[in-house]
C-alpha positions as CSV (number, residue, x, y, z in Angstrom):
1,M,-35.9,9.7,-9.8
2,A,-32.8,7.7,-9.1
3,T,-30.4,9.0,-6.5
4,N,-26.8,8.3,-5.8
5,A,-27.7,6.1,-2.9
6,D,-29.5,3.7,-5.4
7,F,-26.1,3.2,-7.1
8,E,-23.8,3.2,-4.1
9,Q,-21.6,0.1,-4.3
10,R,-20.8,-2.1,-1.3
11,L,-17.1,-2.8,-1.9
12,H,-14.8,-4.7,0.4
13,V,-11.1,-4.9,0.4
14,S,-9.9,-8.5,0.3
15,P,-7.5,-9.6,3.1
16,S,-5.2,-10.8,0.4
17,I,-4.5,-7.2,-0.7
18,N,-2.0,-6.9,2.1
19,E,1.8,-6.8,2.3
20,L,1.7,-9.1,5.3
21,A,0.7,-11.9,3.0
22,I,4.2,-11.4,1.4
23,D,6.1,-10.6,4.5
24,H,4.9,-13.8,6.0
25,F,7.5,-15.7,3.9
26,A,10.4,-13.3,4.6
27,E,13.6,-14.7,6.1
28,R,13.7,-14.5,9.9
29,P,16.6,-14.7,12.4
30,R,17.1,-18.0,14.1
31,G,18.4,-18.4,17.6
32,N,21.1,-15.8,18.3
33,D,21.6,-15.0,14.6
34,K,21.6,-11.4,13.6
35,Q,18.8,-9.9,11.6
36,P,19.0,-11.2,8.0
37,E,20.2,-8.8,5.3
38,P,17.2,-7.2,3.5
39,D,16.1,-9.0,0.4
40,L,15.6,-6.2,-2.2
41,E,13.1,-8.3,-4.2
42,H,11.0,-8.9,-1.1
43,V,11.2,-5.2,-0.2
44,A,10.0,-4.1,-3.6
45,L,7.1,-6.7,-3.7
46,S,6.0,-5.9,-0.2
47,G,6.1,-2.2,-0.9
48,A,4.0,-2.6,-4.0
49,M,1.4,-4.6,-2.2
50,K,1.4,-2.0,0.6
51,V,0.5,0.6,-2.0
52,A,-2.2,-1.6,-3.3
53,R,-3.7,-2.0,0.1
54,E,-3.7,1.7,0.8
55,E,-5.1,2.5,-2.6
56,A,-7.8,-0.1,-2.3
57,H,-9.0,1.4,1.0
58,A,-8.8,4.9,-0.5
59,L,-10.8,3.8,-3.5
60,V,-13.5,2.2,-1.3
61,A,-13.7,5.4,0.7
62,L,-14.0,7.5,-2.5
63,V,-16.7,5.3,-3.9
64,N,-18.8,5.7,-0.7
65,T,-18.2,9.4,-0.5
66,V,-19.0,10.2,-4.1
67,H,-22.1,8.0,-4.3
68,G,-23.2,9.5,-1.0
69,D,-23.2,13.0,-2.4
70,E,-26.8,13.9,-3.3
71,S,-25.7,17.2,-4.8
72,Q,-24.8,15.6,-8.1
73,T,-26.5,13.2,-10.4
74,P,-25.9,9.4,-10.2
75,A,-24.5,9.6,-13.8
76,A,-21.9,12.2,-12.8
77,A,-21.0,10.2,-9.7
78,A,-20.5,7.0,-11.7
79,I,-18.3,8.7,-14.2
80,Q,-16.1,10.2,-11.4
81,V,-15.8,6.8,-9.7
82,A,-15.0,5.0,-13.0
83,T,-12.3,7.6,-13.9
84,A,-10.7,7.4,-10.4
85,A,-10.8,3.6,-10.4
86,K,-9.1,3.4,-13.8
87,K,-6.3,5.8,-12.7
88,T,-5.8,3.9,-9.4
89,G,-5.8,0.6,-11.2
90,E,-3.2,1.7,-13.7
91,R,-0.9,3.3,-11.0
92,V,-1.0,0.2,-8.7
93,A,-0.7,-2.3,-11.5
94,A,2.4,-0.6,-12.9
95,R,4.2,-0.7,-9.6
96,L,3.2,-4.3,-8.8
97,L,4.0,-5.5,-12.2
98,A,7.5,-4.0,-12.1
99,A,8.2,-5.7,-8.7
100,Q,6.9,-9.0,-10.1
101,V,9.1,-8.8,-13.2
102,T,12.1,-8.3,-11.0
103,V,11.2,-11.2,-8.8
104,D,10.6,-13.4,-11.8
105,A,14.0,-12.6,-13.2
106,T,15.6,-13.4,-9.8
107,I,13.8,-16.7,-9.6
108,A,14.9,-17.6,-13.1
109,S,18.5,-16.7,-12.2
110,L,18.5,-18.8,-9.0
111,Q,17.0,-21.7,-10.8
112,K,19.7,-21.5,-13.5
113,A,22.5,-21.1,-11.0
114,T,21.4,-24.2,-9.0
115,F,20.2,-26.4,-11.8
116,A,23.4,-28.4,-12.1
117,P,27.1,-28.3,-11.2
118,L,29.3,-26.4,-13.6
119,P,31.7,-28.4,-15.7
120,D,35.1,-29.2,-14.1
121,A,37.5,-26.3,-14.6
122,D,40.2,-28.7,-16.0
123,I,38.4,-31.4,-17.9
124,G,35.1,-29.6,-18.7
125,E,32.6,-32.0,-20.2
126,K,35.2,-34.2,-21.9
127,F,34.1,-37.4,-20.2
128,D,30.3,-36.7,-19.9
129,T,29.4,-39.1,-22.8
130,Q,31.4,-42.0,-21.3
131,I,30.0,-41.4,-17.8
132,L,26.4,-41.3,-19.1
133,Y,26.9,-44.5,-21.0
134,A,28.4,-46.2,-17.9
135,L,25.5,-45.0,-15.7
136,K,23.0,-46.2,-18.3
137,T,24.3,-49.8,-18.1
138,M,24.2,-49.8,-14.3
139,T,21.4,-51.0,-12.1
140,S,19.5,-48.6,-10.0
141,D,21.4,-49.7,-6.9
142,E,24.7,-49.4,-8.6
143,R,23.9,-45.9,-9.7
144,S,22.9,-45.0,-6.2
145,E,26.2,-46.3,-4.8
146,A,28.1,-44.3,-7.4
147,F,26.2,-41.1,-6.5
148,N,26.6,-41.6,-2.8
149,E,30.4,-41.9,-3.3
150,A,30.4,-38.8,-5.5
151,F,28.6,-36.8,-2.8
152,E,30.9,-38.1,0.0
153,T,34.0,-37.1,-2.0
154,D,32.4,-34.0,-3.3
155,D,33.2,-35.1,-6.9
156,M,30.6,-33.4,-9.1
157,T,31.9,-34.9,-12.4
158,I,29.3,-37.7,-12.3
159,I,26.5,-35.7,-10.8
160,G,27.1,-32.9,-13.2
161,S,27.1,-35.1,-16.3
162,V,23.6,-36.4,-15.3
163,L,22.0,-33.1,-14.3
164,R,23.2,-31.3,-17.4
165,A,22.1,-34.0,-19.8
166,P,18.7,-35.1,-21.1
167,A,17.2,-37.9,-19.0
168,L,17.3,-40.4,-21.9
169,L,21.1,-40.4,-22.0
170,S,21.5,-41.6,-18.4
171,G,18.8,-44.3,-18.4
172,M,17.2,-42.6,-15.3
173,N,13.6,-41.6,-15.0
174,A,12.3,-38.1,-14.2
175,T,11.7,-39.0,-10.5
176,E,15.3,-40.3,-10.0
177,I,16.8,-37.2,-11.7
178,A,14.6,-34.8,-9.7
179,A,15.7,-36.5,-6.4
180,L,19.4,-36.3,-7.5
181,R,19.0,-32.6,-8.4
182,H,17.3,-31.9,-5.1
183,R,20.1,-33.6,-3.2
184,F,22.7,-31.6,-5.1
185,Q,20.9,-28.3,-4.5
186,Q,20.4,-28.9,-0.8
187,K,24.1,-29.9,-0.3
188,H,25.7,-27.2,-2.5
189,H,23.2,-24.3,-2.6
190,P,21.1,-24.4,0.6
191,V,21.0,-20.6,1.0
192,A,20.0,-20.0,-2.6
193,M,17.4,-22.7,-2.5
194,A,15.8,-21.3,0.7
195,R,15.6,-17.9,-0.9
196,L,14.2,-19.4,-4.1
197,E,11.4,-21.0,-2.2
198,R,10.7,-17.8,-0.3
199,L,10.5,-15.8,-3.4
200,K,8.2,-18.3,-5.1
201,K,5.8,-18.1,-2.2
202,M,5.9,-14.3,-2.2
203,R,5.3,-14.2,-5.9
204,A,2.3,-16.5,-5.6
205,A,0.9,-14.3,-2.8
206,S,1.4,-11.2,-4.9
207,D,-0.6,-12.9,-7.7
208,V,-3.5,-13.5,-5.4
209,G,-3.4,-10.0,-4.0
210,G,-3.0,-8.5,-7.4
211,K,-6.0,-10.3,-8.8
212,A,-8.1,-9.3,-5.9
213,F,-7.1,-5.7,-6.4
214,V,-8.0,-5.8,-10.1
215,K,-11.4,-7.3,-9.2
216,L,-12.0,-4.4,-6.8
217,V,-11.2,-1.8,-9.4
218,Q,-13.5,-3.5,-11.9
219,E,-16.3,-3.6,-9.4
220,A,-15.8,0.1,-8.6
221,G,-15.5,1.4,-12.1
222,D,-16.7,-1.1,-14.7
223,T,-20.4,-1.2,-13.8
224,T,-23.1,-1.2,-16.4
225,F,-24.4,2.1,-15.1
226,A,-21.0,3.7,-15.2
227,N,-20.4,2.5,-18.7
228,G,-23.8,3.8,-19.8
229,A,-23.2,7.2,-18.2
230,I,-19.8,7.5,-19.9
231,A,-21.3,6.5,-23.3
232,A,-24.1,9.0,-22.8
233,R,-21.6,11.8,-21.9
234,S,-19.5,11.0,-25.0
235,K,-22.6,11.1,-27.2
236,R,-23.7,14.4,-25.7
237,E,-20.3,15.9,-26.2
238,S,-20.1,14.6,-29.8
239,V,-23.5,16.1,-30.7
240,L,-22.7,19.4,-29.0
241,A,-19.4,19.6,-30.9
242,A,-21.1,19.0,-34.2
243,H,-23.8,21.6,-33.4
244,Q,-21.1,24.2,-32.5
245,Q,-19.3,23.5,-35.9
246,Q,-22.6,24.2,-37.7
247,E,-23.0,27.5,-36.0
248,V,-19.5,28.6,-37.1
């Protein structure tokens, strides 16, 4: 006769299910600088991953305890574990997803804010077409000289016309435009760009940890034996209910 020990699962919590994988990319003080202001998106993402880590260890402990209990059948133990794993997975996934959605929105907002200079307050985009045409007729060296002068004088009219327009209109290739955008972002939005890179790395780490957590939950609750036990219970309850109705 099979025992619970025969079905005990050897589960391990992946090191990626850890808030330290996210905290690693947090802003840190430099030199004599004061402690940076808390980044709410980082705090939420780190907190969600901390919950995932704690729940992961709790789930492993529960699996080992339930399957180590010889007082109940393996089928009953499998159903208990599968039910607990499902609830744990849903609870953690909801919190982690909420934090990730917020981070995604912040990343999109930062990317939009740093994508290109805003149109000039006085002239707007009035001369963009003429500027783009002039740049298209220039050589690469001539364009570089024009951009260098624009950066030196902090004149974003030329830079903005290029970065806001499709590449085809300026005669520049994707690499040239990417380099120009990077130069603009580092000069005018260094703080925002640093935060953007931190959040991207945190978000990627949360993906790795989240996938590892989902795998752990599946290993704990979605076993062939557990599914068979749940199906057998459902069939038994259905047959019993039908029998009781006949008696009435």
